[in-house]
C-alpha positions in Angstrom: 66.4 -43.3 8.1 64.7 -46.7 8.0 63.3 -46.1 11.5 61.7 -42.9 10.3 60.2 -44.6 7.3 58.9 -47.5 9.5 57.3 -44.9 11.8 55.6 -43.1 8.9 54.3 -46.4 7.6 53.1 -47.4 11.0 51.3 -44.0 11.4 49.7 -44.4 8.0 48.6 -47.9 8.6 47.2 -47.2 12.1 45.5 -43.9 11.5 44.5 -44.1 7.9 44.5 -47.6 6.4 42.8 -49.6 9.1 40.0 -47.1 10.0 39.3 -46.6 6.3 39.1 -50.3 5.7 36.8 -50.7 8.6 34.6 -47.9 7.3 34.6 -49.3 3.8 33.6 -52.8 4.9 31.4 -52.2 7.9 30.2 -48.6 7.5 26.9 -47.4 6.1 26.2 -48.0 2.4 27.4 -45.4 -0.1 26.3 -47.4 -3.1 29.2 -48.8 -5.2 31.8 -46.6 -3.5 31.8 -48.6 -0.3 30.2 -48.9 3.1 29.0 -52.4 2.8 27.1 -52.5 6.2 29.2 -55.5 7.3 28.0 -57.8 4.5 29.8 -61.1 3.9 32.5 -60.9 1.2 30.6 -63.1 -1.2 27.6 -60.8 -1.0 29.8 -57.8 -1.7 31.4 -59.4 -4.7 28.0 -60.5 -5.9 26.7 -56.9 -5.7 29.8 -55.5 -7.4 29.7 -57.9 -10.3 26.0 -58.5 -10.5 26.5 -62.3 -10.5 25.4 -65.1 -8.3 26.6 -65.2 -4.7 27.4 -68.9 -4.9 30.1 -68.2 -7.6 32.0 -65.9 -5.2 31.5 -68.3 -2.2 33.4 -70.9 -4.3 36.1 -68.4 -5.3 37.0 -66.7 -2.1 40.5 -65.7 -3.1 39.2 -63.9 -6.2 36.5 -62.3 -4.2 39.0 -61.0 -1.6 41.2 -59.7 -4.4 38.3 -57.9 -6.0 37.3 -56.3 -2.7 40.9 -55.3 -2.0 41.2 -53.8 -5.4 38.1 -51.7 -4.9 39.2 -50.7 -1.4 42.6 -49.5 -2.7 40.7 -47.3 -5.2 38.6 -45.9 -2.3 41.8 -45.4 -0.2 43.3 -43.2 -2.9 40.4 -40.8 -2.3 40.9 -40.9 1.4 44.7 -40.2 1.3 44.2 -37.4 -1.2 41.6 -35.7 1.0 43.9 -36.1 4.0 46.8 -34.7 2.0 44.9 -31.6 0.8 43.5 -31.0 4.3 47.1 -31.1 5.8 48.4 -28.9 3.0 45.6 -26.4 3.7 46.3 -26.4 7.4 50.1 -25.9 6.8 49.5 -23.0 4.4 47.0 -21.4 6.8 49.3 -21.6 9.8 52.2 -20.3 7.8 50.2 -17.3 6.7 49.0 -16.7 10.3 52.6 -16.9 11.6 53.8 -14.6 8.9 51.1 -12.0 9.7 51.8 -12.2 13.4 55.5 -11.8 12.7 54.9 -8.7 10.5 52.5 -7.3 13.1 55.1 -7.8 15.9 57.8 -6.2 13.7 55.5 -3.2 13.0 54.7 -2.7 16.7 58.4 -2.8 17.5 59.2 -0.2 14.8 56.5 2.2 16.0 57.7 1.8 19.6 61.2 2.8 18.6 60.1 5.9 16.7 59.9 8.8 19.1 57.1 11.2 18.4 58.2 14.9 18.6 57.2 16.8 21.7 54.6 19.5 21.2 
């Protein structure tokens, strides 16, 4: 069971967390939501808190914690969107397979029924 959990964590880390973090820090600007165009961390913190950049250059640990906190809020949106997209796809495919199964069953039933000769 732990191997399955490790695999799920690895998939989440590789395909969701790391690309989202790269998009958040280096992607195009979306205002206060993210996409910091590859700015330096102290500049990001300065923008977020509307304080002097030198303050954050001196407090790098606090700045990293602030950016990580803001990224985790952004990541909740990403994971929720992925969850609903996956749920939509699963429901769509289940409905498609159910319709195909019913169609196939209906075709079999009509093939078994013999029409009376005229």
